N, C-alpha and C positions, 0 to 999 in steps of 0.2 A: 509961424503959422501951427495951429491948433492941432495935433495929433486925433483923428477922427476913431473914436470908438465905436468896436463892431458889437452888435447886440440884436438878438431875436427883435424880430419886428412885433411892434404891439398895433392894435385895432386903430389907435390916433394916428399912426403912420400911413393909413391908407390914400390920402389925397398927394403928400410930399411922395410916397411911393410912384405914384399914378404921373405924376407931374414929371417925373425923371425920368420913366420909361417912356413917355411920351417925345419928351424931346430927345432921348436916344433912337426914338423912330420903333420903338418898339409896344405891343399891346398894350393896353390897358387894363388894370384888373380891378375897374369898376371902384363903387363905395366900401367894397367889404373884402378883408384878407381871403386867400383862395383857402385850398386846402394844402396847396403846396408849403414848405419850411422856407420862410422869408427869413433873410439877415439883410440888416442895414447897417451902415456906415456914419455914425452921426458926429460931426462938428459943431460944437458948440449947441447951439439950437436947432441946427439944420442939418435934414438926411442929404448926405450926398455921395451916399454908394448904395446899391443894391441886387440883391441875388436870390435866385431860388432854387428850392429841390423839390422834385416831386418824385415820389418813390411809388413805383407799379412794383408790386411782387418784388424780387431778386434783382430786378432793375432801377435805375432811376435816371428822372430826366433835369440836365442843368440847364436852365430857362433864365431869362428876365436879368442878367449880368448887366448893370450901367451905371456908370460915374458921372457926376456933374462936371460939365467941360471944365467947370475952374480947377478942377480937382484933378485932373488924369495928368497922367504923368508922375502921380505923384507915389504910385504902389497902391494905391486903395483895390484896383481891379485883382492885384496879385494876391491881396490878403484876402479878399472876399473868397476868392476861388480856394484858398489853402483852408478858410474855415469851411465852406462847403463841404469838400473833401472831407474834413475832418466827421462832421456831420454824417456821412454816408457812412466813413466806415464804422460809428456808432451803431446806424441802421443796418450794418450788415449787407451793404448791397453791393453783387457780385458786379456790376460793370454800368456805367455812369454813359446818358448820350447826350448830344445837344445837337441842333442847327444852329447854323450862322454863318452869315450874307456876309460880316465885315472882320472878323476876328478869328480868322481859322489859324494865323500865325501865332498869334497871343496862346490861343486853347494847346496848339502842337508844343510850347513850350512846358506845359503842365503833362506831357504824355497822352494828350487824345490824338488819335490817328482820324485819318479820312476813313470812313466807312460807307457801305452803300444802305443806300436811307432802307431800302426794300430787307434788310438784313436785321432790321432792328425788331425786337420780340413784340410778337402781336402786342402787349400790356402798353410800349410806348409806341408803336405803328400808329393805333389808334387814337394818340391824346388829339387835341386840336391842332396842336402848334406842328404833329409832324403831316395829320390828314389833311389841314386847310389851309392852315393860318402861314405856316413859313412858304415861301417861293420853290419852286421846283428846283431854281438856280443855288437857293441854300446849300452849304456845303454840310453835310452831315459829316459828324465825327465822336468817336466812339474810345474810354479807356477802361480797361479792365480794373479792379481794385483788388482780384483775389493775389494774395503773395506779392502785394507792391508794400513799400515801407508808407507806415502813416504817419503824420504830424498832429498835434492838437494844440493849434495856436490860444493862446493866452483868450478864456472866455468860451474856448471850443465844447467845453466840458463842466455844464451848469451842475452845481451840488442838488442830489437828490435827496428826496427823506427815505431814513431808514426809522427805525424806531424812534417814537417823541425825543425830541432834544440831540438829535445824530441826523447829520448829511452825509454823505458821499460822493465820489465819483468814480468811475471804472472805466479802466481801458483793458480790453481783453483780445487776445488773437486765438488762433485754434488750440493752441498748446500754452497758455500761459496768462495770468493776471493779475491788474495791480487795481487796488485801491485805496484813495486815499479817503479818511474819517476825518471831521468835526466833529467834539463830542463836548454837550455842555458838562457844567460838574454835577456827580449823583447821578449820572443816567444810566440805566440798567441793562443790556442786552441779554435776555430771558434764557435761560437752559437750552441747547439748541447742539446740532453735530452738521458738518459739513461733507458733501461725497469728493470734496478733494482736499489735498495737505494746505493746511495753512500757515504764513508767518509773518508776525506781527514785530513790527518797528517803531516804536513808541516815539515822536519827535519831543511834545512838548507834553507836561503834565503827567496825570499816572493813570495807570488801567491795574484793576485786579482781575485774575484769570482764577475762576472758580471752578475745578478739575477734581472728581470723585478717585478718593486715596490719599491724597495729599493735602498739605495746606495750603492756603491762596497764594498765589504768585503775583506779585508785585511788580512791576514794569514802570521804572521813570523814564527819563530822558535818554536816550541812547540804547537801552537793552531791548531786550527779541527774546519772543517764544517761538518753538515752531508746533504745531497743534497737528496729528496726524487725522487723517480723515477717519469720520468716523467716530470720533472722540468726545463724547458731551462733554460741554463747558458753560457756563455762563459769565459776563463780562459788564466791571460796573468801574465808572470813572471817578477818579478821586477828586478832590477838592476844590480842581483848576479846570478850566479848558485843555481837551485834551486835542491834540492831533498826532494821528497815527496812520502809518500805511502798512497794507498787509499785501504780500505777494502769494499768489498761489498757483498749485499747478490745474490745469484746465482740460478736460477733455474736447474734442473737436464737440460736440452734440450739446456740450455746457457752456461754449464760450459766449453765446447770446445772453445768457441768462441775468448777467447783475446789470443790465443798460437798457432798461424796455424801453421801446419807442410809443410815439401814441398810438400806432398802431398796434403793438404788442398790448395798450392797455384796453383797445377796443374788442381784441381776442380774449383777452383775460375775463373781459366783463360776459361776453357771448361764452363763454365754456362756463362760467360761475351759472349762467343763470339755467342752461341746459341741464346741469347736473342738479341746482334743485328743482327744476319742473320735473326732473326724471324720475326724482326720490319719492317728491306728493304723486307723482301720476302712477310711477309704477311698484315703489317702496324700493330701487333700486338705481343704481348706476349701470349704463350700457358699459361694454368693452371699450377702451382706448380706440380701437381700429374703429369700432358702430359711431361712437362719438365724433370722431373725426370726421368720417365719411358725412356724417350728418351737419355737421359746421361746416363743410368743405372745406378743410384744411389737411393738411399732411400730417399724419402720425407723431411724426418728430416734432411738428410746430405746437400739437395741442401737448406734447410732454414738455415743452420748455413753459407753454402757461401754465399748467398744473406746477412746474417748479416755483414758480413766481408768483401766483396765487398760495404756494405752500409758504414761501418766505417772508410772504405780508401778513402771515396768520389769517388768510381767507378761507382756508381748508387745511387737512393734513394727512400726507400722506403714508403709505406703507414704508417701512424702511427699506425694504427689498428692491421697490420699483414704483415707476413715479404715477401709483393708480391711489386714487381717493379714497382714505380710511374714514374720517372725520370731513363732511360738510355741513357744518354748523348750521342748523341745529340736529342733524341726523349724523346715526352712525352707518358706515355700507356693513361694520360685523357685528356679531352680536352684543348685548350690553343685557344690565340689571334692568334697564327700562327700556319699557315694550307699549306704545302705541296702538293700540287696538281700535279698526273700525269691523264688524263681523268678523272674517276671517281672515281680513286683511290685516296689514300695519304697519310698525315703522319701528326701528331703532334708536334709541337719541343715548345720547352719552352719560346725562344726567338728568336729574329731575328739572333743573332749570329748562337743559335743551327738551327735555321732553314736553312741558308746558308749551314751550316755542313751536314746535311740531305741531300740538294739539291747534294752536295758533293758526299758522300754515294750512296746514289742510283744512281749516274748517269743522262746521257740524259739530254732530255729536259722537265722542271717541272718548274710550277706558284707557287711563295710564294707571300700566301693570308695573308695580314696582317691589322694593321689599324694606321693610326699616330695618334703619343701620345696614342695608347689605346682608342681612342675617336671613333668620330661616320665617321669620313673620312676611307673609304678601298682605300686600294693600292694592286694591283698584280704587282710582280715582274718577269718578264721571267728570268730562268735560265738555261744554259748550262751547265753541267759536273761543275756546282760550282760556275761558272761566269756570272754576270747578262747580259745578251743581250743589245746589244747597241740597241740604243732608246725605251730603257725602261724609266721608271719615274726617274727624276732625285733627287736621295734621299741621306740622311746622314743618319748617326745613332748615339741614344746618350748613350755613355757608362756609366753609373749612378754613378759608383763608383768604386775605384780600386780595379783590378781582386783580389789583394791577399786578399781583406776584403769578397770573394762571397761568399764563405761557412759558413760567420756567419750567413745568412738567405739566402739559395743559391734562394729560389721561389721569396721572394720579390728581391732580384738582376734582376733575369732573366725576372721578369714582370715588369721592370721599362727599360730594354733593348729593346729603341723603334726606329722605323723609324719617319722621319721629313723631310721636306720638304730644309727647312735651319736652319744655327744655330741660327738666331733671333728667329724661330718660339720654339728654344726648352729652350731659354732663358726665353720664355712668359710662357710657359708650367709649366716650374719648379715653377715661379712666383705665376702662377694660383693655383698649386696644392701643394706649400710650400717644394716643396722637393730640395735636393742638386742639383746642376746641377755638371756633373762629365765631360767627354770630348765628343768630337764629331768625330766622323770618318765619311769620304767618303764612300758609299758604297760598291766601289771598293775594299778600304782599308779591312773593315770588312770581304768582299767575301776573302779576298787573305787570310785573320786570318784565316777564319772559315777552308779552304781549308788545311793550314798545320797542327792546331790544332785538327780537327778530318779526317783527310784522312786517315787516319790506325786504325780508331777504329772497322774496321770490320777484321783486321786479327785476326788468332786464336791465336796468338802470341803477342797480344798486352797487353801493360802495361801502369800506368799513365807515364805523363812527370813527372820524375825528375824537381826539383826545378831550377834548372841551364840549362834544355831543354827547359821548358814552358820560362824562360827569355829572352833565344837566340832566340825562335819563335816571343817574341812581337818585340824583337830588329832588327830581319828580316824585320818585317814589318813596320818598322820606326817608332816604339811605344815606343819613350823612355821618360825619364823624370821622377820626383817621380812619379806620377801618376801611372805608369806601373812598379814601383819596385818592386821585390821580395827580400823576404829573402835570401840571399848566406850563402842558408846551405845544406847539404844534406837530401836527402828522398823525397817524391813524394809531387808534387805539390797537 
C-alpha cells in the first residue's frame, strides 16, 4: 500500500476535499479554499485525508478532519493531527479548540480535554462552526499549547527564502532557536549582526565568516563558529552547496521572529504602508505606541513586524531600539540630502533616495545636497521626480555595485553623491582614498529612482525580486558586471 504524503492543500484540491468532507458528514468548503490552512494526505493521485487550522488571534480552531473510509485505521488521522499541531506551534498559538460529534476519544489521545463551549474566546465562539453549524450536542474540546512538547513531522517545516539563493527553516521556543540553512554556491549574506548569540555548525560545504579585525574564518564540514550578539559579520558560501545549522539564544519577545506566518506578512505590509504614508504626509513616523494603536495591534506585535521588515531589508532599525531609522527612500534622522517643499520637507539617505522621495511626494520640490558631501551646496529643482530643465548640470557617483549595498547600507548611501563632472569624481575618490564606482547622468539616476521607488507607497508593496530588480537596471540602460545581480529566486 502506498504511504500517503502530507502536503499543503492547493486550489486544484478543492473538489477532492469537498467530496471527502461530504463523505464524512462535514460541511463542504465550496469551490475555493477558505482562509484556513488546509493540509491533505495524498496517495498516488487521490486525496485520502484532510485537516484544517483556522487561527484567530492567539487561539486556533481545528476543524475539517476527514479520512477516506478505505484508509481509516491506517494512521492517517494521527499524522494529520501531528502535522496540524506543528503548524499551530509555528504560528505560536496558545490554545486549540474543536467541536466533534464522533471523535472525542480520538482527540483525547492527543491531549484535548472536554471544555465548556461558552468558555471559548470570542474569536472562536463567533466562528460559524461554533455559532451555528455544529449542533449543541457536539463535544467541545480544547488543548493548551503553552509549555507543551512540540514535534515537527517531515514536511511540516517548509523551507522559506532568505537572501537570494538561500532557504531556511526555523523552530523556536521562548528561550532558544534552531535554524537549518540550505545555501547555493557563492551566495553572500551581507554584513549584519544579531540581537542574540549565534552558533553555526557546517554540515556540508564551506562557509566563510568575515569579521572585523581578523582574517576570514573558513568553516568546513563538522566545524563550528560562535558569534556573540551585536558583532557585525558577513557570510559567503563556498564553491559547493552548503547545509548548516544555527543555534540561537532567544528572548521571549523574539521567539516568533524567524518564522513569519501569512498573518505576519499581512501585518508587515500594513506596517510598511503606514510608515511610508506617515513620512509622505507628515515628514516623520509616529511613536511605536501611536502606530500600534492606529493599526489596532499591540506594541510587541508591531515591534516583531519591524524586526521582520528589517531582516528582509524593507527598512533599517536603530541599533538600540526597534524603531525605524531608514524606510527607503526616507530617513527619519538628518542626512546631507533634504527634499524641500516650502518650509516642509523630508530627509533621504542619498541622492538616489532623494529623487525617490521626490517621486513619491509628487509635484514641485527642491533636492538640497552638497557636491561630494563637502562644502559646495547644490539645489536641484524637481517636478514629479524629474529634474527640471535649466537646473544644475550634474552627475551622480554610484559608489559600489548595488549587489553589495546591504553589506553596509549606511556607508553605501553616504557615498552616493552628486558631482559636476566625472573628472571631479576621480579626484574626489583619490583625495579621500575611496574606490571609484560608476558615474550616472542625473536624468538617468532620476529614471532609476522613479522605477525603483514609484510603488513604495502602495498598500500591497513588496520588495523587488532579484529578477525584477535586474530588469529595472537593464531598462534604465545600466548593464555590465557592475550592475549584475545574482540570477536566483528571492527578494533583492
